[in-house]
FIDREN-371797 format. One record per residue (C-alpha): x, y, z; residue number from 1. Coordinates in nm, 4 decimals. Example, Ala and Ser with C-alpha at 12.3 -4.5 7.8 and 13.67 -1.06 7.14 Angstrom:
REM FIDREN-371797
1.2300:-0.4500:0.7800:1
1.3670:-0.1060:0.7140:2
END
This chain:
REM FIDREN-371797
0.9231:1.2912:-1.8878:1
1.1666:1.5470:-1.8194:2
0.8950:1.7625:-1.6948:3
0.7903:1.5033:-1.4225:4
1.1853:1.4943:-1.3426:5
1.1738:1.8539:-1.2764:6
0.8625:1.8414:-1.0391:7
1.0170:1.5305:-0.8305:8
1.3686:1.7352:-0.8108:9
1.1315:2.0865:-0.7093:10
0.9275:1.8818:-0.4305:11
1.2590:1.7391:-0.2978:12
1.4208:2.0605:-0.2569:13
1.1001:2.1893:-0.0968:14
1.1195:1.9327:0.0903:15
1.4878:1.9667:0.2108:16
1.4342:2.3475:0.2951:17
1.1508:2.2588:0.5102:18
1.1979:2.2822:0.8966:19
1.0717:2.0386:1.1288:20
0.9680:2.3518:1.2994:21
0.7249:2.4560:1.0129:22
0.6548:2.0941:0.9676:23
0.4872:2.0586:1.2942:24
0.2545:2.3626:1.2243:25
0.0870:2.2266:0.9101:26
-0.2479:2.0251:0.9872:27
-0.1356:1.7233:0.7524:28
-0.4465:1.5549:0.7238:29
-0.6559:1.9033:0.6513:30
-0.3607:1.9628:0.3727:31
-0.4285:1.6260:0.2352:32
-0.7892:1.6219:0.2090:33
-0.7963:1.8567:-0.0351:34
-0.6624:1.5701:-0.2800:35
-0.7603:1.2864:-0.0984:36
-1.1167:1.3724:0.0287:37
-1.1806:1.0380:0.2424:38
-0.9355:1.2246:0.4922:39
-1.1724:1.4811:0.6164:40
-1.4202:1.2070:0.6690:41
-1.2906:0.8651:0.8038:42
-1.2780:0.9682:1.1608:43
-1.6519:0.9778:1.1882:44
-1.6756:0.5944:1.0216:45
-1.3656:0.4414:1.1863:46
-1.2853:0.2930:1.4858:47
-0.9897:0.4563:1.4845:48
-0.8724:0.3523:1.8518:49
-0.8340:-0.0282:1.7217:50
-0.5912:0.0882:1.4396:51
-0.4016:0.3344:1.6889:52
-0.3613:0.0544:1.9290:53
-0.2138:-0.2011:1.6704:54
0.0158:0.0411:1.5156:55
0.1236:0.1638:1.9109:56
0.2060:-0.2110:1.9314:57
0.4119:-0.2607:1.6176:58
0.6006:0.1115:1.6994:59
0.6788:-0.0567:2.0399:60
0.7927:-0.3737:1.8469:61
1.0205:-0.2035:1.6396:62
1.1811:0.0255:1.9514:63
1.2448:-0.2311:2.1549:64
1.3587:-0.4866:1.8738:65
1.5571:-0.2788:1.7049:66
1.6572:-0.0244:1.9358:67
1.4909:0.2508:1.7296:68
1.3797:0.5880:1.9226:69
1.0263:0.6847:1.8138:70
1.0350:0.8716:1.5464:71
1.2597:0.6316:1.3620:72
1.0266:0.3310:1.5060:73
0.7658:0.5568:1.3092:74
0.9608:0.6434:0.9717:75
1.0324:0.2768:0.9384:76
0.6628:0.2153:0.9787:77
0.5755:0.4516:0.7651:78
0.7900:0.3047:0.5097:79
0.6943:-0.0287:0.5401:80
0.3385:0.0712:0.4622:81
0.4332:0.2649:0.1466:82
0.5703:-0.0853:0.0490:83
0.2638:-0.2279:0.1215:84
0.0191:-0.0070:-0.0818:85
0.2800:-0.0641:-0.3514:86
0.2311:-0.3943:-0.3465:87
-0.1503:-0.3968:-0.3015:88
-0.2545:-0.0803:-0.5224:89
-0.3178:-0.2668:-0.8790:90
-0.4094:-0.5819:-0.7056:91
-0.8072:-0.6395:-0.7848:92
-1.0281:-0.4953:-0.4591:93
-1.0837:-0.7594:-0.2428:94
-0.7407:-0.8663:-0.2232:95
END
């Protein structure tokens, strides 16, 4: 358990040291696709415009309803999506 705590602390320290300018230069899809190969291929399979349209609508709603700027609305929506994932990840497929 101690090893896990050290890894989390090191990750947090790396995040804290990383500038916004550096993160803008990273191709996050490419970086994460090494661990999750679906990220390298889904663009050829999924009608992404459908999802982009709906996500854009949700972002605009957060901005309007709560007065969030674009970045804050994105971060809130991303966090909500992560919460949905946590709730669903251990459910059987199809739920």
